C-alpha positions in Angstrom: 0.0 0.1 0.0 2.6 2.5 1.0 4.6 1.4 -2.5 1.4 2.6 -4.4 0.8 5.8 -2.4 4.2 6.7 -3.7 4.1 5.8 -7.2 0.4 7.4 -7.0 1.9 10.4 -5.2 2.3 12.9 -8.0 -1.1 12.2 -9.8 -2.8 12.5 -6.6 -1.7 15.5 -4.8 -3.4 18.4 -3.8 -2.7 22.0 -4.9 -2.3 22.8 -1.1 1.4 23.7 -0.3 3.2 22.3 2.8 5.4 24.8 4.2 9.0 23.9 6.0 10.8 26.0 7.8 13.5 24.0 9.1 14.7 21.7 6.0 17.8 19.4 6.3 20.8 19.6 3.9 23.1 17.0 3.5 26.7 18.6 2.6 29.1 15.9 1.4 31.5 15.2 -1.6 30.2 12.4 -4.0 31.0 8.4 -3.4 30.6 9.1 0.2 27.4 7.0 1.0 24.6 9.9 0.7 22.5 7.8 -1.0 22.4 5.3 1.9 21.6 8.5 4.2 18.8 9.5 2.2 17.3 6.0 1.8 17.5 6.1 6.1 15.9 9.7 6.4 13.7 9.1 3.5 12.1 6.2 5.8 11.6 8.1 8.6 8.1 9.6 9.1 9.2 13.0 9.3 11.4 13.1 6.4 10.8 13.0 2.7 14.3 13.1 0.9 14.1 12.5 -3.0 17.2 11.9 -5.2 19.5 14.5 -6.0 17.5 18.2 -7.0 20.3 20.4 -7.5 18.2 23.0 -5.8 21.2 25.0 -4.5 22.2 25.6 -8.3 18.5 26.7 -9.2 18.9 29.3 -6.1 21.9 30.7 -7.0 20.9 31.1 -10.9 17.5 32.5 -9.7 19.7 35.3 -7.4 21.9 36.2 -10.2 18.5 36.7 -12.4 17.5 38.8 -9.6 20.7 40.7 -9.4 20.8 41.6 -13.1 17.2 42.5 -13.3 17.1 44.8 -10.4 20.6 46.4 -11.4 20.0 46.4 -14.9 22.0 49.7 -16.1 23.7 50.3 -13.0 26.7 48.7 -13.1 26.7 47.4 -9.7 26.4 43.7 -10.3 28.5 41.5 -8.2 28.8 37.4 -8.0 25.8 36.0 -5.8 28.3 34.0 -4.0 29.9 37.0 -2.7 30.0 37.4 1.2 27.6 40.2 1.4 24.3 40.1 3.0 21.5 39.6 0.4 18.8 41.7 0.0 15.5 40.6 2.3 13.2 40.6 -0.7 15.1 38.9 -3.3 16.1 36.0 -0.6 12.5 35.7 -0.2 11.6 35.7 -3.5 13.8 32.4 -4.0 13.1 30.8 -0.8 9.0 31.2 -1.7 9.9 29.2 -5.2 11.8 26.6 -3.4 8.6 26.6 -0.9 6.5 25.8 -3.6 8.4 23.2 -5.0 9.3 21.2 -2.3 5.8 22.1 -0.2 4.0 20.2 -3.2 6.5 17.2 -2.8 5.6 17.2 0.8 2.0 17.4 0.5 2.5 14.5 -2.1 4.3 12.4 0.4 2.3 13.3 3.7 5.4 14.3 5.6 6.2 17.5 7.2 9.7 18.0 6.6 12.0 17.7 3.3 15.8 16.7 2.8 18.1 17.3 0.2 21.4 15.7 -0.6 22.7 17.7 -3.8 26.1 17.7 -4.5 26.5 21.0 -5.3 25.1 22.3 -1.9 28.3 22.6 -0.2 29.7 25.1 -2.3 26.8 27.6 -1.5 26.1 26.2 2.4 25.9 29.4 3.7 23.4 31.0 1.2 21.2 27.7 2.2 21.7 28.7 6.1 20.8 32.4 5.0 17.6 31.1 3.0 16.6 28.9 5.8 17.8 30.0 9.4 16.1 27.2 10.8 17.6 24.2 8.3 20.2 21.7 9.8 23.2 20.5 8.0 24.4 17.1 8.2 28.2 16.8 7.3 29.0 13.5 5.9 32.5 12.6 5.5 34.6 9.4 4.2 38.1 8.6 4.1 40.0 10.2 1.1 41.3 6.9 -0.1 38.1 5.0 0.0 36.5 7.8 -1.8 39.5 7.5 -4.5 38.8 3.4 -4.7 34.8 4.2 -5.0 35.5 7.0 -7.6 37.3 4.6 -9.9 35.1 1.5 -9.5 32.4 3.8 -10.7 34.5 4.7 -13.8 36.4 1.9 -14.9 36.5 3.4 -18.4 37.4 7.1 -17.7 36.9 9.3 -14.7 34.1 11.8 -15.0 30.5 12.6 -13.8 30.2 12.9 -9.6 31.9 16.3 -9.6 35.3 15.0 -10.7 35.4 16.8 -14.2 37.3 19.7 -13.7 39.6 18.1 -11.4 40.5 15.7 -14.4 41.0 18.2 -16.8 43.4 19.9 -14.3 45.4 16.7 -13.4 44.9 14.2 -16.8 46.3 10.7 -16.5 46.0 10.3 -12.6 42.5 9.6 -11.2 44.1 9.3 -7.9 45.6 13.0 -7.7 42.3 14.4 -9.6 39.7 12.6 -7.2 42.0 13.5 -4.4 42.3 17.1 -5.2 38.1 17.1 -5.6 38.2 15.1 -1.9 40.5 17.9 -0.3 38.1 21.0 -1.4 34.8 18.9 -0.4 36.1 18.4 2.7 37.8 21.6 3.7 34.9 23.4 2.3 32.5 21.5 4.6 34.7 22.0 7.7 35.3 25.9 7.3 31.3 25.6 7.1 30.8 23.7 10.2 33.1 26.6 12.0 30.9 29.0 10.8 27.7 27.1 11.9 29.0 25.3 14.8 25.2 24.6 16.3 23.5 23.6 13.2 26.0 21.0 11.7 25.9 17.5 12.5 29.2 15.7 11.7 28.9 12.0 10.4 31.6 9.9 9.0 30.6 7.2 6.7 32.3 4.3 8.2 30.4 5.3 11.6 27.3 5.2 9.8 27.9 1.4 8.5 29.7 0.0 11.3 27.1 1.5 14.1 24.4 2.4 12.0 21.6 2.3 14.6 23.7 4.2 17.0 24.6 6.8 14.7 21.2 7.3 13.2 20.0 7.6 16.4 22.5 10.7 17.6 21.6 12.3 14.2 17.7 12.2 14.7 18.1 13.4 18.3 20.4 16.4 17.0 17.5 16.7 14.1 14.6 17.0 16.7 13.0 13.9 15.2 11.4 11.1 16.9 13.5 7.5 17.7 12.8 5.1 14.8 14.8 1.8 16.2 15.2 -0.4 13.2 15.2 2.0 10.7 18.7 1.3 8.9 17.0 -2.3 8.4 13.5 -0.9 7.0 15.2 1.7 4.7 16.2 -1.2 2.4 12.3 -2.3 2.1 10.5 1.3 2.3 9.7 2.6 -1.0 11.8 5.3 -2.4 11.9 7.1 -5.9 14.6 6.0 -8.0 14.3 8.7 -11.0 17.6 10.7 -10.2 20.9 10.6 -9.2 22.4 8.5 -6.7 24.4 5.5 -6.1 22.8 2.6 -8.2 24.2 -0.1 -6.1 21.8 0.3 -3.0 18.8 -0.8 -5.3 20.4 -4.1 -5.1 21.5 -4.1 -1.2 19.5 -5.7 1.4 21.5 -4.4 4.6 23.8 -2.0 5.7 27.5 -3.2 5.2 30.4 -2.3 6.2 32.2 -4.3 3.4 33.4 -1.1 1.3 35.3 0.3 4.5 38.9 0.2 4.0 39.1 -0.3 0.4 41.5 2.9 -0.4 44.3 0.5 0.8 44.5 -0.6 -2.7 44.9 3.1 -3.9 48.7 3.7 -4.7 49.5 6.2 -2.1 53.0 7.5 -4.7 50.3 8.7 -7.2 49.5 11.7 -4.7 51.8 14.5 -4.9 53.6 15.5 -1.8 51.9 18.8 -1.5 48.7 17.1 -2.4 49.4 14.4 0.0 50.2 16.7 3.0 47.0 18.7 2.6 45.0 15.6 2.4 46.3 14.2 5.6 45.9 17.6 7.5 42.3 17.3 7.0 42.5 13.5 7.7 43.8 14.4 11.0 40.9 17.1 12.0 38.6 14.2 10.8 39.8 11.4 13.4 41.3 9.2 10.2 44.4 7.9 9.7 47.0 9.7 7.3 48.3 8.2 3.9 52.1 7.4 4.8 54.6 5.4 3.0 53.3 1.6 4.4 49.5 3.0 3.4 49.5 0.2 0.7 51.1 -2.7 2.9 48.4 -2.9 5.5 46.8 -6.3 5.7 43.8 -7.7 6.9 40.7 -5.5 7.6 42.0 -2.4 7.3 39.7 0.5 9.2 40.9 3.9 8.0 39.8 5.7 11.1 42.3 6.5 13.9 41.6 4.2 17.2 40.6 6.2 19.5 37.8 8.1 17.2 36.0 4.7 16.7 32.6 4.6 18.5 32.0 2.0 20.6 28.5 2.6 22.2 28.6 1.1 25.7 26.3 -2.2 25.8 25.8 -2.3 22.3 26.9 -4.4 19.2 27.9 -4.0 16.0 25.0 -4.1 13.6 27.1 -5.0 10.9 28.5 -8.3 12.0 27.6 -11.0 9.8 25.0 -13.8 10.7 26.4 -16.5 12.7 25.3 -18.9 10.1 26.7 -22.6 10.7 30.0 -23.2 9.0 30.6 -19.5 8.0 33.8 -18.7 9.9 35.0 -21.8 8.9 34.3 -21.9 5.2 36.1 -18.4 5.2 39.2 -19.5 7.0 39.5 -22.9 5.3 39.5 -20.7 2.1 42.5 -18.8 3.2 44.2 -22.1 4.1 43.9 -23.4 0.8 45.3 -20.8 -1.0 48.3 -20.5 1.3 49.4 -24.6 0.8 48.5 -23.8 -3.0 51.1 -20.9 -3.4 53.4 -22.6 -1.2 53.2 -26.1 -3.1 53.2 -24.1 -6.6 56.4 -22.2 -5.0 58.4 -25.5 -3.9 57.6 -27.5 -7.2 58.7 -25.0 -9.4 62.1 -24.7 -7.5 62.9 -28.1 -7.0 62.2 -28.9 -10.8 64.5 -25.9 -12.0 66.4 -25.0 -8.4 69.1 -22.5 -10.2 66.6 -20.9 -12.8 65.7 -17.9 -10.5 69.4 -16.4 -10.0 70.4 -17.0 -13.4 67.5 -15.1 -14.5 67.2 -12.4 -12.0 70.6 -12.5 -10.3 69.9 -9.0 -8.5 67.6 -11.2 -5.9 70.5 -13.1 -4.3 69.9 -13.9 -0.7 66.5 -11.9 -0.9 63.2 -13.2 0.7 59.6 -12.1 -0.5 56.0 -12.6 1.4 53.0 -13.7 -0.2 49.9 -12.7 2.0 46.3 -14.4 1.5 44.4 -11.7 3.3 40.7 -12.1 3.7 38.3 -10.0 6.0 38.5 -12.2 9.4 42.0 -14.3 8.7 45.3 -14.3 7.0 48.3 -16.5 6.2 51.5 -16.1 4.5 54.2 -17.8 2.7 57.8 -16.7 2.6 60.4 -17.8 0.2 64.1 -16.6 0.0 66.0 -16.7 -3.0 69.0 -18.4 -2.2 72.3 -17.2 -3.8 74.2 -20.1 -5.6 77.6 -18.3 -4.7 78.6 -16.5 -1.5 80.0 -13.6 -3.7 76.3 -13.2 -5.3 74.6 -12.9 -1.6 77.3 -10.3 -0.7 76.8 -8.4 -4.0 73.2 -8.1 -3.3 73.5 -7.0 0.1 76.0 -4.1 -0.7 73.7 -3.3 -3.1 70.8 -3.1 -0.9 73.0 -1.0 1.7 73.9 1.6 -1.1 70.2 2.2 -1.3 69.6 2.7 2.3 67.9 -0.9 2.7 68.4 -3.4 4.8 69.1 -7.0 3.8 67.0 -8.4 5.7 63.3 -8.7 5.7 61.2 -9.1 2.9 62.3 -7.0 -0.3 58.8 -7.7 -2.0 55.4 -8.3 0.0 52.4 -9.7 -2.3 48.5 -9.4 -0.8 45.6 -10.4 -2.3 42.5 -12.2 -1.0 42.2 -15.8 -1.4 39.9 -15.7 -4.5 42.3 -13.3 -6.4 45.2 -15.9 -5.5 42.9 -18.9 -6.4 42.0 -17.2 -10.0 45.7 -16.6 -10.9 46.6 -20.1 -10.0 44.0 -21.6 -11.8 45.0 -19.7 -14.9 41.5 -17.4 -14.8 43.4 -14.1 -14.0 46.4 -12.3 -15.2 48.9 -10.8 -12.5 49.6 -7.4 -14.2 45.8 -7.1 -14.5 45.0 -7.8 -10.7 47.8 -5.3 -9.8 46.3 -2.8 -11.9 42.9 -3.6 -10.6 44.4 -3.2 -6.9 43.3 -6.8 -6.2 46.8 -7.7 -5.9 49.1 -5.1 -4.1 52.9 -5.3 -4.7 54.9 -3.5 -2.1 58.4 -3.4 -3.4 61.6 -1.9 -1.4 63.6 -1.9 -3.9 61.5 -0.8 -7.1 58.6 0.7 -6.2 57.7 2.4 -9.5 57.6 -0.4 -11.9 54.9 -2.7 -12.2 56.9 -5.3 -13.8 59.9 -5.7 -11.9 62.3 -8.5 -11.4 60.8 -9.4 -8.1 57.3 -9.8 -9.6 58.6 -11.6 -12.9 60.5 -13.9 -10.3 57.2 -15.0 -8.2 55.0 -15.3 -11.0 57.8 -17.5 -12.6 57.9 -19.7 -9.3 53.9 -19.9 -9.4 53.6 -21.0 -13.1 52.1 -17.9 -14.0 54.7 -16.3 -16.4 57.0 -16.5 -19.1 60.7 -16.4 -18.3 62.2 -13.3 -20.3 65.8 -13.7 -21.8 68.9 -13.2 -19.9 70.5 -10.3 -21.4 74.2 -11.5 -22.1 77.2 -9.5 -23.3 79.1 -10.9 -25.9 79.0 -14.3 -28.1 
């Protein structure tokens, strides 16, 4: 019945306009969970939250038109976004139009308050605050590297849309830097607005929303002055919502709040962030309680939480509602998957090395005495396989150690660490995936102490050969 009312609302709504002096505006960068937050709020009996309307851009255009008409011929035009007090008559005219648009929408939905999640709102939040002095603002953040990972996933054939285009034009060929520059501009704009309007803003991190959804939603509803709604973060997936507008398409095929996407930014190559941009990002990450992006960013294994430990909310007496259902054998099967993949790696390496023991150092003499580490890392467990390239002669090992020392590297410890989930390792070993493809996609991470800039390094070649995944390049010989 509720779904029928929603679908037929546009046709049956009355001419009456519902006034709302205290709307809610979500300020956020794209790929930060605003569609999930929209579903949650839209499920509450007090709020109607449609897809992105770009209402802020409409307000700016209307005020620009008003300014042109009001001052035609006077030569006193000024940017609408200038930090000046706009005339009350202009603000009233624009507010009246917005009230008409959203008022009719509220009347059709039968709800008292509207909520807008348009991505352009954060750039003109002060204008919205002036238009609606009783409005409340939700500042929704997500770790920069997870935003980059999500943006790249959403645009596999070329980064565009989602507000990325101007930044891609500034940094062509570097998706990481482009989305990183977009993120820092958005996050800084929200932080500045929070400082300007401290009593009207609620800071919410995506990571908190998906790990303790009921707790954070209860805090948000209290801030908005709305009634508590226990269970709303589960009910939001069964409730009807308008679907004909911008938003994250994945949510329409989702049945629960999930933290599975938290920490995926660990696969984003940190070296692709220029040093000045990384420094600026880290400063804002610190202000938001997030882990900085350091030199060791890509070497993390196991579940990665991008929040600093002291900032992770743990409500007293509550449980994480995103924990998996305790299905019989589920945890065991996952652990077995990791163990099986690790055994397969170890068996394959030992078999290949036994068949041609001298081949690795004949082909890649620079690896003499070096150790590599292969990590099978799934959500709840990890195992690793260590392998050392034994030197055929002591002189080779000494030369290799001297080479490392000259480059400021310790001769002990893994020179290369390769990290992937059990599914990726199995696909590689079964011949269903390609090493370079998996590296470029971020599913296989390579942390190389000696040659961090090259994808197809000697270490990658040697490990792939040991696993039976690569051809062996010809050894370069001098002379006949």
